[in-house]
Each structure stands twice: as structure tokens, then as C-alpha cells.
N, CA, C and O of each residue as an XYZ file, in Angstrom:
996
protein
N     101.919    142.704     89.285
C     100.622    142.292     88.732
C     100.742    141.895     87.264
O     100.152    140.909     86.823
N     101.527    142.691     86.507
C     101.715    142.399     85.094
C     102.362    141.053     84.860
O     101.984    140.331     83.938
N     103.348    140.703     85.699
C     104.035    139.419     85.564
C     103.091    138.252     85.848
O     103.192    137.196     85.223
N     102.178    138.449     86.788
C     101.217    137.385     87.121
C     100.256    137.138     85.965
O      99.931    135.996     85.643
N      99.812    138.221     85.353
C      98.899    138.083     84.204
C      99.605    137.377     83.047
O      99.020    136.530     82.372
N     100.872    137.739     82.828
C     101.662    137.098     81.772
C     101.821    135.605     82.067
O     101.704    134.777     81.164
N     102.089    135.261     83.338
C     102.256    133.851     83.725
C     100.977    133.065     83.484
O     101.021    131.945     82.975
N      99.828    133.648     83.850
C      98.546    132.975     83.617
C      98.313    132.780     82.122
O      97.900    131.707     81.683
N      98.583    133.831     81.345
C      98.434    133.740     79.890
C      99.324    132.638     79.319
O      98.895    131.875     78.453
N     100.574    132.556     79.807
C     101.517    131.540     79.322
C     101.089    130.129     79.718
O     101.503    129.155     79.089
N     100.267    130.017     80.752
C      99.734    128.710     81.120
C      98.497    128.330     80.350
O      98.246    127.150     80.103
N      97.707    129.348     79.963
C      96.407    129.096     79.326
C      96.509    128.939     77.812
O      95.848    128.071     77.242
N      97.330    129.770     77.145
C      97.288    129.730     75.675
C      97.794    128.405     75.085
O      97.290    127.999     74.038
N      98.777    127.699     75.712
C      99.106    126.367     75.177
C      97.939    125.385     75.308
O      97.764    124.494     74.477
N      97.133    125.570     76.385
C      95.949    124.729     76.555
C      94.952    124.966     75.418
O      94.353    124.022     74.904
N      94.779    126.221     75.034
C      93.892    126.560     73.915
C      94.413    125.954     72.615
O      93.645    125.410     71.821
N      95.722    126.053     72.408
C      96.339    125.472     71.205
C      96.174    123.953     71.202
O      95.897    123.353     70.164
N      96.345    123.344     72.363
C      96.181    121.896     72.520
C      94.791    121.460     72.042
O      94.667    120.521     71.256
N      93.750    122.147     72.523
C      92.392    121.769     72.136
C      92.071    122.156     70.701
O      91.257    121.504     70.046
N      92.699    123.200     70.218
C      92.496    123.578     68.807
C      93.058    122.500     67.890
O      92.420    122.121     66.908
N      94.269    122.000     68.213
C      94.880    120.937     67.404
C      94.022    119.678     67.452
O      93.734    119.070     66.421
N      93.614    119.293     68.668
C      92.802    118.078     68.816
C      91.489    118.205     68.045
O      91.088    117.277     67.342
N      90.823    119.348     68.175
C      89.545    119.545     67.477
C      89.723    119.493     65.967
O      88.929    118.869     65.263
N      90.775    120.155     65.468
C      91.030    120.195     64.029
C      91.343    118.795     63.486
O      90.789    118.369     62.473
N      92.239    118.095     64.182
C      92.637    116.754     63.719
C      91.476    115.781     63.825
O      91.228    115.007     62.901
N      90.754    115.815     64.957
C      89.623    114.901     65.142
C      88.552    115.152     64.086
O      87.980    114.213     63.533
N      88.291    116.415     63.816
C      87.282    116.763     62.805
C      87.671    116.197     61.446
O      86.827    115.687     60.710
N      88.950    116.291     61.124
C      89.423    115.754     59.854
C      89.362    114.237     59.812
O      88.934    113.654     58.816
N      89.794    113.594     60.901
C      89.840    112.134     60.940
C      88.445    111.513     60.933
O      88.235    110.455     60.339
N      87.494    112.173     61.593
C      86.152    111.601     61.699
C      85.371    111.656     60.386
O      84.271    111.112     60.288
N      85.951    112.321     59.373
C      85.347    112.276     58.043
C      85.562    110.907     57.398
O      84.846    110.521     56.473
N      86.567    110.177     57.907
C      86.838    108.843     57.384
C      85.998    107.831     58.155
O      86.376    107.404     59.246
N      84.881    107.456     57.594
C      83.947    106.558     58.272
C      84.605    105.251     58.659
O      84.306    104.695     59.716
N      85.494    104.754     57.820
C      86.143    103.477     58.083
C      86.972    103.549     59.367
O      87.071    102.563     60.098
N      87.567    104.711     59.644
C      88.372    104.877     60.846
C      87.499    104.797     62.094
O      87.887    104.186     63.091
N      86.314    105.417     62.037
C      85.392    105.365     63.162
C      84.912    103.936     63.415
O      84.701    103.527     64.557
N      84.746    103.185     62.317
C      84.253    101.813     62.457
C      85.344    100.886     63.003
O      85.052     99.914     63.699
N      86.582    101.193     62.686
C      87.694    100.354     63.141
C      87.940    100.519     64.627
O      88.086     99.531     65.346
N      87.989    101.772     65.099
C      88.353    102.024     66.489
C      87.789    103.346     66.987
O      87.894    104.367     66.307
N      87.192    103.328     68.174
C      86.675    104.538     68.810
C      87.824    105.427     69.288
O      87.749    106.651     69.183
N      88.894    104.806     69.815
C      89.990    105.559     70.446
C      91.090    106.000     69.489
O      91.868    106.895     69.817
N      91.166    105.383     68.308
C      92.287    105.661     67.405
C      92.382    107.133     66.987
O      93.484    107.682     66.997
N      91.271    107.800     66.618
C      91.376    109.228     66.283
C      91.945    110.060     67.433
O      92.711    110.996     67.201
N      91.575    109.723     68.669
C      92.100    110.434     69.838
C      93.592    110.197     70.008
O      94.342    111.116     70.340
N      94.017    108.966     69.779
C      95.445    108.627     69.876
C      96.251    109.446     68.875
O      97.293    110.007     69.214
N      95.761    109.509     67.644
C      96.467    110.254     66.595
C      96.501    111.745     66.932
O      97.549    112.384     66.834
N      95.345    112.301     67.332
C      95.255    113.735     67.628
C      96.156    114.119     68.801
O      96.883    115.110     68.730
N      96.107    113.335     69.877
C      96.925    113.646     71.051
C      98.407    113.412     70.768
O      99.267    114.136     71.270
N      98.694    112.391     69.959
C     100.091    112.134     69.587
C     100.682    113.293     68.799
O     101.847    113.646     68.982
N      99.879    113.884     67.924
C     100.328    115.044     67.140
C     100.600    116.239     68.061
O     101.462    117.068     67.768
N      99.864    116.323     69.175
C     100.022    117.448     70.111
C     101.320    117.378     70.921
O     101.810    118.408     71.384
N     101.878    116.191     71.097
C     103.011    116.027     72.013
C     104.200    116.929     71.668
O     104.709    117.607     72.561
N     104.674    116.970     70.392
C     105.824    117.850     70.098
C     105.566    119.314     70.433
O     106.446    119.989     70.967
N     104.360    119.815     70.121
C     104.029    121.215     70.412
C     104.014    121.467     71.911
O     104.518    122.490     72.374
N     103.439    120.540     72.676
C     103.368    120.713     74.123
C     104.751    120.580     74.765
O     105.034    121.236     75.767
N     105.597    119.749     74.201
C     106.985    119.654     74.681
C     107.707    120.981     74.487
O     108.494    121.401     75.336
N     107.436    121.630     73.374
C     108.045    122.932     73.104
C     107.633    123.939     74.177
O     108.480    124.631     74.740
N     106.326    124.019     74.461
C     105.847    124.962     75.477
C     106.390    124.606     76.855
O     106.722    125.485     77.650
N     106.475    123.299     77.130
C     106.986    122.860     78.431
C     108.447    123.280     78.612
O     108.834    123.745     79.684
N     109.249    123.117     77.571
C     110.671    123.460     77.665
C     110.903    124.973     77.693
O     112.011    125.419     77.993
N     109.885    125.761     77.387
C     109.979    127.202     77.499
C     109.865    127.667     78.952
O     110.212    128.803     79.277
N     109.373    126.773     79.829
C     109.253    127.102     81.250
C     110.545    126.754     81.971
O     111.352    125.969     81.473
N     110.738    127.344     83.151
C     111.967    127.116     83.928
C     111.658    126.249     85.137
O     111.310    126.763     86.201
N     111.783    124.941     84.980
C     111.483    124.009     86.058
C     112.731    123.739     86.890
O     113.845    123.689     86.367
N     112.528    123.568     88.179
C     113.630    123.284     89.086
C     113.367    121.976     89.813
O     112.383    121.846     90.540
N     114.261    121.002     89.611
C     114.106    119.701     90.260
C     114.383    119.802     91.752
O     115.282    120.527     92.179
N     113.596    119.061     92.548
C     113.834    118.996     93.990
C     114.486    117.672     94.373
O     114.704    117.397     95.553
N     114.794    116.862     93.378
C     115.411    115.563     93.638
C     116.922    115.702     93.710
O     117.512    116.607     93.120
N     117.535    114.781     94.448
C     118.995    114.724     94.446
C     119.493    114.203     93.109
O     118.702    113.764     92.274
N     120.789    114.252     92.908
C     121.354    113.858     91.621
C     121.637    112.359     91.518
O     121.893    111.856     90.423
N     121.593    111.641     92.636
C     121.941    110.226     92.611
C     120.836    109.394     91.961
O     119.666    109.776     91.942
N     121.250    108.243     91.430
C     120.290    107.319     90.809
C     119.303    106.798     91.838
O     118.141    106.553     91.515
N     119.758    106.625     93.089
C     118.879    106.126     94.145
C     117.734    107.091     94.413
O     116.599    106.670     94.633
N     118.036    108.394     94.394
C     116.987    109.394     94.594
C     115.928    109.290     93.512
O     114.736    109.414     93.794
N     116.353    109.066     92.281
C     115.417    108.960     91.170
C     114.598    107.668     91.244
O     113.416    107.650     90.901
N     115.242    106.595     91.694
C     114.527    105.322     91.867
C     113.464    105.471     92.952
O     112.336    105.004     92.791
N     113.823    106.116     94.047
C     112.866    106.347     95.137
C     111.696    107.204     94.652
O     110.539    106.924     94.967
N     112.011    108.252     93.883
C     110.958    109.132     93.355
C     110.041    108.360     92.412
O     108.826    108.555     92.424
N     110.626    107.486     91.597
C     109.824    106.685     90.681
C     108.912    105.727     91.422
O     107.739    105.587     91.075
N     109.448    105.058     92.452
C     108.646    104.130     93.249
C     107.527    104.871     93.979
O     106.388    104.408     94.025
N     107.869    106.025     94.548
C     106.878    106.859     95.243
C     105.742    107.243     94.293
O     104.571    107.199     94.673
N     106.082    107.615     93.077
C     105.086    108.057     92.099
C     104.172    106.919     91.665
O     102.952    107.074     91.616
N     104.774    105.772     91.350
C     103.986    104.618     90.889
C     103.046    104.129     91.985
O     101.866    103.885     91.733
N     103.566    103.989     93.197
C     102.737    103.502     94.307
C     101.631    104.507     94.625
O     100.488    104.121     94.872
N     101.975    105.796     94.618
C     100.965    106.835     94.882
C      99.852    106.781     93.839
O      98.671    106.816     94.185
N     100.228    106.696     92.560
C      99.233    106.617     91.495
C      98.315    105.425     91.658
O      97.107    105.534     91.447
N      98.883    104.276     92.034
C      98.095    103.052     92.173
C      97.145    103.113     93.368
O      95.968    102.777     93.238
N      97.649    103.540     94.537
C      96.790    103.534     95.733
C      95.697    104.601     95.637
O      94.573    104.382     96.089
N      96.025    105.750     95.052
C      94.992    106.773     94.907
C      93.972    106.385     93.835
O      92.817    106.807     93.902
N      94.379    105.600     92.867
C      93.415    105.061     91.893
C      92.361    104.233     92.618
O      91.165    104.387     92.369
N      92.804    103.355     93.518
C      91.871    102.523     94.289
C      91.013    103.392     95.210
O      89.790    103.254     95.254
N      91.680    104.292     95.945
C      90.969    105.130     96.899
C      89.953    106.049     96.249
O      88.851    106.216     96.771
N      90.304    106.650     95.117
C      89.400    107.594     94.463
C      88.295    106.896     93.682
O      87.209    107.451     93.515
N      88.561    105.686     93.203
C      87.477    104.881     92.631
C      86.443    104.563     93.709
O      85.240    104.537     93.451
N      86.936    104.324     94.912
C      86.054    104.089     96.063
C      85.181    105.322     96.316
O      83.979    105.198     96.553
N      85.789    106.511     96.265
C      85.046    107.756     96.488
C      83.949    107.923     95.438
O      82.811    108.259     95.765
N      84.305    107.685     94.164
C      83.332    107.819     93.071
C      82.175    106.834     93.248
O      81.016    107.184     93.026
N      82.496    105.599     93.649
C      81.440    104.609     93.889
C      80.592    105.005     95.094
O      79.379    104.792     95.101
N      81.225    105.578     96.103
C      80.528    105.948     97.339
C      79.467    107.012     97.088
O      78.374    106.953     97.652
N      79.795    107.990     96.234
C      78.829    109.067     95.979
C      77.909    108.762     94.790
O      77.088    109.592     94.399
N      78.058    107.562     94.224
C      77.126    107.027     93.214
C      76.903    107.972     92.030
O      75.766    108.238     91.638
N      77.992    108.467     91.477
C      77.896    109.402     90.357
C      77.481    108.732     89.053
O      76.887    109.375     88.188
N      77.786    107.454     88.906
C      77.538    106.776     87.636
C      76.072    106.790     87.236
O      75.742    106.748     86.050
N      75.198    106.850     88.227
C      73.757    106.849     87.942
C      73.308    108.145     87.264
O      72.234    108.196     86.665
N      74.130    109.188     87.360
C      73.750    110.498     86.833
C      74.478    110.871     85.546
O      74.399    112.013     85.096
N      75.190    109.908     84.951
C      75.984    110.253     83.772
C      75.811    109.250     82.635
O      76.585    108.300     82.527
N      74.799    109.453     81.785
C      74.655    108.584     80.612
C      75.842    108.719     79.654
O      76.181    107.774     78.941
N      76.476    109.912     79.642
C      77.657    110.116     78.791
C      78.774    109.167     79.186
O      79.434    108.580     78.328
N      78.982    109.020     80.484
C      80.017    108.102     80.981
C      79.731    106.679     80.528
O      80.639    105.961     80.109
N      78.475    106.276     80.613
C      78.117    104.911     80.210
C      78.344    104.699     78.719
O      78.805    103.635     78.306
N      78.020    105.710     77.906
C      78.240    105.592     76.460
C      79.735    105.466     76.149
O      80.137    104.671     75.300
N      80.544    106.254     76.844
C      81.992    106.216     76.614
C      82.566    104.864     77.011
O      83.345    104.274     76.262
N      82.187    104.372     78.183
C      82.725    103.085     78.645
C      82.280    101.936     77.741
O      83.043    101.001     77.500
N      81.046    102.008     77.244
C      80.570    100.972     76.313
C      81.380    100.991     75.017
O      81.751     99.941     74.491
N      81.650    102.200     74.506
C      82.412    102.335     73.257
C      83.851    101.873     73.442
O      84.399    101.173     72.590
N      84.464    102.266     74.562
C      85.863    101.910     74.808
C      86.016    100.420     75.080
O      86.991     99.806     74.647
N      85.061     99.836     75.794
C      85.172     98.419     76.170
C      85.220     97.499     74.956
O      85.818     96.424     75.011
N      84.590     97.918     73.861
C      84.564     97.083     72.657
C      85.662     97.466     71.658
O      85.703     96.945     70.543
N      86.536     98.367     72.058
C      87.587     98.847     71.158
C      88.738     97.840     71.050
O      88.802     96.873     71.808
N      89.641     98.081     70.099
C      90.810     97.218     69.902
C      91.736     97.344     71.100
O      92.047     98.456     71.527
N      92.178     96.221     71.646
C      92.942     96.203     72.901
C      94.205     97.055     72.816
O      94.458     97.864     73.709
N      94.991     96.893     71.776
C      96.272     97.606     71.667
C      96.056     99.116     71.552
O      96.860     99.906     72.045
N      94.955     99.508     70.891
C      94.645    100.939     70.763
C      94.243    101.500     72.125
O      94.636    102.610     72.483
N      93.454    100.728     72.886
C      93.057    101.155     74.229
C      94.280    101.325     75.130
O      94.375    102.292     75.886
N      95.201    100.386     75.043
C      96.424    100.452     75.851
C      97.242    101.687     75.476
O      97.703    102.424     76.348
N      97.416    101.905     74.178
C      98.180    103.054     73.699
C      97.528    104.368     74.138
O      98.215    105.302     74.549
N      96.207    104.429     74.049
C      95.482    105.659     74.385
C      95.542    105.966     75.879
O      95.904    107.074     76.275
N      95.189    104.986     76.702
C      95.013    105.234     78.140
C      96.299    105.128     78.952
O      96.473    105.841     79.940
N      97.197    104.240     78.537
C      98.362    103.941     79.367
C      99.626    104.674     78.932
O     100.579    104.769     79.705
N      99.647    105.197     77.696
C     100.871    105.845     77.206
C     100.609    107.279     76.748
O     101.136    108.222     77.338
N      99.805    107.447     75.707
C      99.617    108.771     75.107
C      98.971    109.754     76.079
O      99.486    110.853     76.282
N      97.848    109.366     76.680
C      97.126    110.281     77.577
C      97.980    110.746     78.762
O      98.022    111.947     79.029
N      98.659    109.850     79.479
C      99.480    110.331     80.599
C     100.576    111.310     80.182
O     100.846    112.278     80.893
N     101.203    111.064     79.042
C     102.295    111.942     78.605
C     101.775    113.327     78.231
O     102.245    114.336     78.758
N     100.806    113.370     77.321
C     100.352    114.671     76.817
C      99.566    115.440     77.880
O      99.676    116.664     77.961
N      98.778    114.742     78.690
C      97.983    115.426     79.707
C      98.847    115.979     80.835
O      98.557    117.048     81.372
N      99.903    115.260     81.194
C     100.813    115.807     82.218
C     101.595    117.000     81.674
O     101.848    117.962     82.400
N     101.972    116.941     80.423
C     102.632    118.094     79.805
C     101.735    119.331     79.873
O     102.180    120.411     80.260
N     100.472    119.157     79.493
C      99.557    120.294     79.386
C      99.084    120.792     80.752
O      99.194    121.978     81.060
N      98.553    119.867     81.573
C      97.867    120.285     82.788
C      98.786    120.493     83.991
O      98.489    121.317     84.857
N      99.886    119.766     84.057
C     100.816    119.963     85.166
C     102.064    120.727     84.723
O     102.406    121.747     85.322
N     102.736    120.255     83.698
C     103.995    120.864     83.292
C     103.860    122.292     82.814
O     104.769    123.100     83.003
N     102.725    122.615     82.190
C     102.523    123.975     81.667
C     101.512    124.751     82.519
O     101.861    125.759     83.132
N     100.258    124.279     82.557
C      99.194    125.042     83.215
C      99.460    125.225     84.711
O      99.492    126.355     85.197
N      99.648    124.130     85.438
C      99.872    124.228     86.886
C     101.125    125.034     87.208
O     101.113    125.894     88.089
N     102.201    124.748     86.487
C     103.464    125.440     86.774
C     103.321    126.951     86.591
O     103.806    127.722     87.418
N     102.664    127.375     85.522
C     102.506    128.808     85.262
C     101.524    129.448     86.241
O     101.740    130.579     86.677
N     100.447    128.742     86.594
C      99.508    129.275     87.586
C     100.195    129.448     88.935
O      99.928    130.401     89.667
N     101.089    128.507     89.252
C     101.814    128.578     90.523
C     102.703    129.817     90.600
O     102.998    130.310     91.689
N     103.125    130.314     89.448
C     103.948    131.527     89.404
C     103.120    132.788     89.627
O     103.667    133.861     89.881
N     101.789    132.652     89.531
C     100.922    133.834     89.577
C      99.989    133.869     90.779
O      99.340    134.884     91.028
N      99.915    132.771     91.527
C      98.954    132.696     92.629
C      99.439    131.717     93.691
O     100.425    131.017     93.463
N      98.778    131.647     94.846
C      99.159    130.675     95.863
C      99.145    129.249     95.318
O      98.306    128.898     94.488
N     100.081    128.438     95.794
C     100.257    127.072     95.281
C      98.970    126.252     95.373
O      98.617    125.551     94.424
N      98.266    126.331     96.502
C      97.039    125.551     96.696
C      96.002    125.910     95.638
O      95.352    125.027     95.077
N      95.848    127.194     95.366
C      94.888    127.647     94.357
C      95.291    127.159     92.968
O      94.435    126.771     92.173
N      96.577    127.177     92.676
C      97.068    126.686     91.380
C      96.781    125.197     91.222
O      96.398    124.739     90.145
N      96.970    124.451     92.298
C      96.665    123.007     92.273
C      95.188    122.789     91.976
O      94.838    121.982     91.114
N      94.326    123.502     92.683
C      92.879    123.306     92.546
C      92.365    123.735     91.172
O      91.537    123.048     90.575
N      92.852    124.862     90.674
C      92.387    125.342     89.369
C      92.842    124.412     88.245
O      92.052    124.058     87.371
N      94.113    124.020     88.270
C      94.619    123.119     87.217
C      93.906    121.774     87.269
O      93.620    121.183     86.228
N      93.615    121.284     88.486
C      92.898    120.013     88.632
C      91.455    120.148     88.153
O      90.911    119.226     87.546
N      90.836    121.296     88.426
C      89.459    121.527     87.984
C      89.373    121.562     86.457
O      88.456    120.991     85.867
N      90.327    122.232     85.828
C      90.362    122.281     84.356
C      90.558    120.871     83.798
O      89.927    120.500     82.809
N      91.428    120.092     84.429
C      91.668    118.704     84.031
C      90.390    117.883     84.153
O      90.090    117.069     83.279
N      89.645    118.088     85.220
C      88.390    117.362     85.405
C      87.351    117.747     84.368
O      86.709    116.882     83.772
N      87.185    119.046     84.151
C      86.206    119.538     83.163
C      86.521    119.003     81.773
O      85.615    118.740     80.983
N      87.814    118.842     81.476
C      88.244    118.384     80.156
C      87.787    116.961     79.839
O      87.902    116.519     78.696
N      87.272    116.242     80.834
C      86.800    114.870     80.580
C      85.327    114.826     80.171
O      84.830    113.779     79.757
N      84.621    115.969     80.287
C      83.288    116.156     79.716
C      82.214    115.188     80.219
O      81.224    114.961     79.523
N      82.387    114.621     81.397
C      81.294    113.906     82.059
C      81.569    113.901     83.556
O      82.724    113.951     83.980
N      80.520    113.842     84.348
C      80.657    114.071     85.781
C      81.461    112.976     86.493
O      82.190    113.269     87.442
N      81.338    111.731     86.051
C      82.043    110.635     86.717
C      83.552    110.775     86.538
O      84.301    110.852     87.512
N      83.986    110.807     85.277
C      85.413    110.964     85.014
C      85.905    112.348     85.443
O      87.069    112.514     85.808
N      85.003    113.346     85.396
C      85.376    114.695     85.779
C      85.764    114.798     87.241
O      86.795    115.385     87.570
N      84.941    114.228     88.131
C      85.247    114.253     89.572
C      86.494    113.427     89.859
O      87.375    113.855     90.605
N      86.561    112.251     89.265
C      87.723    111.372     89.467
C      89.004    112.047     88.964
O      90.034    112.006     89.636
N      88.936    112.665     87.784
C      90.110    113.339     87.214
C      90.492    114.574     88.028
O      91.677    114.872     88.178
N      89.499    115.294     88.555
C      89.781    116.451     89.408
C      90.586    116.023     90.638
O      91.595    116.642     90.976
N      90.131    114.965     91.297
C      90.819    114.489     92.501
C      92.210    113.947     92.173
O      93.177    114.221     92.884
N      92.297    113.173     91.088
C      93.614    112.672     90.673
C      94.522    113.809     90.222
O      95.734    113.769     90.435
N      93.926    114.829     89.593
C      94.708    115.986     89.155
C      95.390    116.681     90.315
O      96.507    117.180     90.177
N      94.717    116.716     91.468
C      95.333    117.274     92.678
C      96.550    116.445     93.069
O      97.609    116.988     93.385
N      96.387    115.128     93.043
C      97.488    114.227     93.414
C      98.673    114.398     92.461
O      99.817    114.502     92.906
N      98.406    114.426     91.163
C      99.492    114.551     90.179
C     100.217    115.893     90.321
O     101.440    115.962     90.205
N      99.451    116.954     90.574
C     100.072    118.277     90.734
C     100.963    118.313     91.967
O     102.046    118.898     91.939
N     100.508    117.689     93.049
C     101.311    117.653     94.280
C     102.587    116.855     94.059
O     103.655    117.256     94.522
N     102.487    115.727     93.355
C     103.677    114.914     93.062
C     104.668    115.714     92.231
O     105.864    115.728     92.525
N     104.175    116.377     91.200
C     105.035    117.205     90.352
C     105.678    118.330     91.165
O     106.863    118.629     91.011
N     104.872    118.945     92.031
C     105.378    120.055     92.835
C     106.416    119.583     93.861
O     107.388    120.289     94.132
N     106.213    118.405     94.422
C     107.119    117.894     95.447
C     108.458    117.448     94.868
O     109.490    117.540     95.534
N     108.439    116.971     93.642
C     109.668    116.452     93.036
C     110.318    117.431     92.066
O     111.529    117.385     91.851
N     109.512    118.316     91.479
C     110.032    119.233     90.462
C     110.340    118.543     89.157
O     110.999    119.118     88.291
N     109.874    117.316     89.001
C     110.140    116.517     87.799
C     108.829    116.054     87.183
O     108.019    115.415     87.855
N     108.612    116.371     85.910
C     107.359    115.992     85.260
C     107.244    114.482     85.073
O     106.141    113.936     85.081
N     108.381    113.807     84.904
C     108.302    112.361     84.673
C     107.700    111.627     85.874
O     107.161    110.531     85.720
N     107.788    112.219     87.067
C     107.201    111.560     88.237
C     105.673    111.587     88.170
O     105.020    110.594     88.491
N     105.100    112.722     87.753
C     103.638    112.774     87.634
C     103.161    111.943     86.443
O     102.058    111.397     86.466
N     103.993    111.849     85.401
C     103.647    110.980     84.266
C     103.599    109.524     84.730
O     102.682    108.784     84.370
N     104.585    109.115     85.527
C     104.600    107.744     86.063
C     103.377    107.482     86.933
O     102.747    106.429     86.832
N     103.042    108.459     87.798
C     101.874    108.305     88.660
C     100.602    108.179     87.825
O      99.732    107.363     88.128
N     100.501    108.982     86.786
C      99.342    108.958     85.883
C      99.268    107.606     85.153
O      98.196    107.012     85.038
N     100.407    107.140     84.671
C     100.447    105.834     83.999
C     100.040    104.711     84.955
O      99.292    103.809     84.577
N     100.534    104.769     86.194
C     100.206    103.740     87.180
C      98.711    103.733     87.489
O      98.086    102.674     87.556
N      98.140    104.937     87.677
C      96.706    105.041     87.964
C      95.871    104.520     86.796
O      94.914    103.773     86.999
N      96.230    104.914     85.579
C      95.477    104.474     84.392
C      95.629    102.976     84.156
O      94.678    102.303     83.759
N      96.838    102.456     84.405
C      97.064    101.016     84.216
C      96.215    100.202     85.180
O      95.582     99.220     84.791
N      96.209    100.618     86.444
C      95.406     99.894     87.433
C      93.921    100.025     87.116
O      93.179     99.046     87.202
N      93.480    101.235     86.748
C      92.072    101.442     86.399
C      91.682    100.615     85.173
O      90.556    100.125     85.077
N      92.621    100.465     84.241
C      92.379     99.717     83.009
C      92.145     98.230     83.300
O      91.243     97.605     82.743
N      92.985     97.683     84.192
C      92.897     96.252     84.474
C      92.055     95.927     85.707
O      91.759     94.759     85.961
N      91.669     96.944     86.472
C      90.937     96.740     87.718
C      89.633     95.957     87.553
O      89.355     95.086     88.376
N      88.810     96.235     86.510
C      87.552     95.492     86.377
C      87.723     93.983     86.244
O      86.786     93.228     86.502
N      88.911     93.541     85.845
C      89.159     92.102     85.683
C      89.686     91.457     86.965
O      89.991     90.265     86.976
N      89.795     92.234     88.045
C      90.360     91.714     89.297
C      89.296     91.631     90.388
O      88.266     92.300     90.306
N      89.546     90.803     91.419
C      88.607     90.728     92.557
C      88.476     92.060     93.298
O      87.459     92.306     93.946
N      89.498     92.925     93.208
C      89.449     94.222     93.894
C      88.256     95.056     93.430
O      87.638     95.766     94.224
N      87.940     94.966     92.145
C      86.860     95.780     91.594
C      85.513     95.380     92.184
O      84.664     96.231     92.450
N      85.327     94.086     92.384
C      84.074     93.619     92.987
C      83.941     94.131     94.416
O      82.841     94.437     94.877
N      85.080     94.221     95.114
C      85.059     94.749     96.479
C      84.713     96.232     96.459
O      83.898     96.696     97.257
N      85.348     96.989     95.524
C      85.113     98.431     95.427
C      83.650     98.725     95.091
O      83.069     99.670     95.624
N      83.053     97.914     94.207
C      81.659     98.142     93.798
C      80.649     97.646     94.817
O      79.477     98.021     94.764
N      81.090     96.809     95.740
C      80.173     96.235     96.721
C      79.847     97.253     97.813
O      80.494     98.293     97.935
N      78.815     96.921     98.608
C      78.441     97.786     99.733
C      78.886     97.161    101.053
O      78.357     97.494    102.114
N      79.853     96.262    100.983
C      80.296     95.547    102.176
C      81.309     96.364    102.965
O      81.795     97.394    102.496
N      81.618     95.897    104.154
C      82.604     96.560    104.998
C      83.984     96.504    104.360
O      84.817     97.383    104.581
N      84.224     95.447    103.554
C      85.529     95.322    102.880
C      85.754     96.458    101.885
O      86.884     96.903    101.684
N      84.681     96.917    101.273
C      84.744     98.049    100.356
C      85.293     99.289    101.067
O      86.161     99.982    100.536
N      84.786     99.559    102.256
C      85.219    100.728    103.022
C      86.650    100.562    103.546
O      87.433    101.511    103.556
N      86.972     99.357    103.974
C      88.332     99.091    104.470
C      89.352     99.309    103.361
O      90.380     99.953    103.571
N      89.059     98.766    102.170
C      89.976     98.884    101.037
C      90.109    100.335    100.587
O      91.220    100.833    100.406
N      88.969    101.016    100.405
C      88.992    102.394     99.905
C      89.642    103.366    100.872
O      90.528    104.132    100.492
N      89.204    103.336    102.111
C      89.761    104.247    103.116
C      91.221    103.904    103.394
O      92.055    104.792    103.578
N      91.520    102.605    103.422
C      92.907    102.177    103.649
C      93.838    102.672    102.550
O      94.959    103.098    102.829
N      93.374    102.615    101.293
C      94.190    103.085    100.170
C      94.445    104.585    100.271
O      95.560    105.051    100.036
N      93.399    105.339    100.625
C      93.553    106.793    100.766
C      94.513    107.150    101.896
O      95.375    108.013    101.734
N      94.362    106.489    103.032
C      95.242    106.761    104.173
C      96.688    106.415    103.837
O      97.609    107.158    104.177
N      96.880    105.280    103.164
C      98.231    104.873    102.785
C      98.852    105.892    101.835
O     100.032    106.223    101.949
N      98.037    106.388    100.890
C      98.530    107.399     99.949
C      98.939    108.682    100.657
O      99.985    109.255    100.352
N      98.121    109.135    101.598
C      98.453    110.365    102.335
C      99.684    110.172    103.214
O     100.479    111.097    103.382
N      99.845    108.973    103.775
C     101.050    108.683    104.562
C     102.298    108.717    103.688
O     103.347    109.201    104.112
N     102.179    108.200    102.466
C     103.299    108.261    101.519
C     103.717    109.705    101.277
O     104.904    110.032    101.287
N     102.727    110.563    101.059
C     103.012    111.982    100.835
C     103.691    112.610    102.050
O     104.638    113.385    101.915
N     103.198    112.266    103.233
C     103.741    112.819    104.471
C     105.213    112.436    104.638
O     106.051    113.285    104.938
N     105.515    111.166    104.443
C     106.888    110.704    104.638
C     107.817    111.181    103.538
O     109.007    111.395    103.771
N     107.268    111.351    102.326
C     108.111    111.892    101.245
C     108.483    113.346    101.524
O     109.625    113.763    101.332
N     107.485    114.107    101.981
C     107.741    115.509    102.278
C     108.718    115.652    103.450
O     109.531    116.576    103.492
N     108.619    114.727    104.385
C     109.459    114.777    105.587
C     110.902    114.370    105.279
O     111.833    114.815    105.951
N     111.083    113.517    104.256
C     112.426    112.993    103.955
C     113.298    114.029    103.250
O     114.453    113.748    102.928
């Protein structure tokens, strides 16, 4: 029992430090009015970037065991599996969010999307496609999920770490989407034993979500047509089949 409590503590306290650093840095940066006027996302990029070395330290304090073979082909397969999984679940879970019509209940989500949409392109790319996947996978999968898994059943560890990840987005739309994606990322990390695979999946999901509104796929996802259901359900089924065959191999 004592070891389980220690494992939970070792998973939670880096998360507290992570948010303490972000809050402290953001509070300091937001005193500079010019910075707020230049970019909505830049303070977040700086704060999360500062967190990466500390989170790497906590991550390397854990004892991770890879489930991949040593050959380059095994790593290429794992990378392809992660990228494709991240992309198809991005489509499938966006479909789920649209299906349950959460956007109508979240003015916070609308304010965030309006602010981000008008932000500097390179800052948005850096924030969503690079910094966020790295630091969030370190914190929520590499540290929190891994330590919870040492103290409780794997399924419960997946759900709790994903729930914390969802809550951390502070609005219901991104919260539900992040919770569901958090389950996927935790399973990928657990199946491979390599954090870089969940980082790749996270990057793939964020990249597709970032560029999705500019593609015809987004109009299909937002529509109420039969094509919307075919695309969304098809993406989810394909993603689950990928998981099945990866586990079987």
C-alpha cells in the first residue's frame, strides 16, 4: 500500500510543479501588455517551453521499459502506427464532438478559437504542433499515467490520466476531445513503452486538427449528411483495427 501511495505522489507532484511554473511564468509575462497584443499563444509557448527541461528530469527518474524490438524497421512501424492512429482518431473524435453538439454550450471554447485564429501563424504552429505535444506527453503520459499504472489497474490509470488531461483544457469542448484523445495516447504509450510514439500521435492529431478547417473533410464532419457519419465512424473503426493488429503483432 505504501509503495502505491508513493507512486501516485510521484505522478502527481510533477504535475503540480508543471502548473506552478506555467502560472508563475504566465503571470509575469502577461504584465507586458505589448506581448499580449503581439500574440495570444506566445506566453503559453514560452511558459511550456520553460517546463520541458524540468519535466524531462522527472520523466527520466521513472523506469520505462520499451516493448519495441531493437531493429530500425520496428521503430519505423511504431512511428507509422502512431502517426496514422493520431490522424484517424483526430477525425473520428472530432466527429464525436460534433455529434454531441458540445460547442453550443461552451462560450469559453469560442473565445479561445477566436483568439487563436487571429494569432501569428508561426506561433500557432510552434504552440500546437511542437511544444504542446512534447510537454503534455511528458507530463500526462510519461509521468502521470506511468506512475498511476504502478499503483492501480492499467484501465483506471488510463482513464484518470486522460480525465486530468481533459480537465486541464478548461472548457467542455476541448476537455471531452482531449479526454478521449488522452485515452488513445496512453494506450499507444503503454503498447510501445516509448514516449516518442505518443508524442508523434499527439503531433499528428494536432497537425490534422490545425489544418482540418481548411480542407473539404471539415465541411463533411460539420455537416449532418450521411457522409459525415461514414467518415467519422469509418475513422474510429479504422483506428480500433490498427490497435487490434498492433497488439496482435
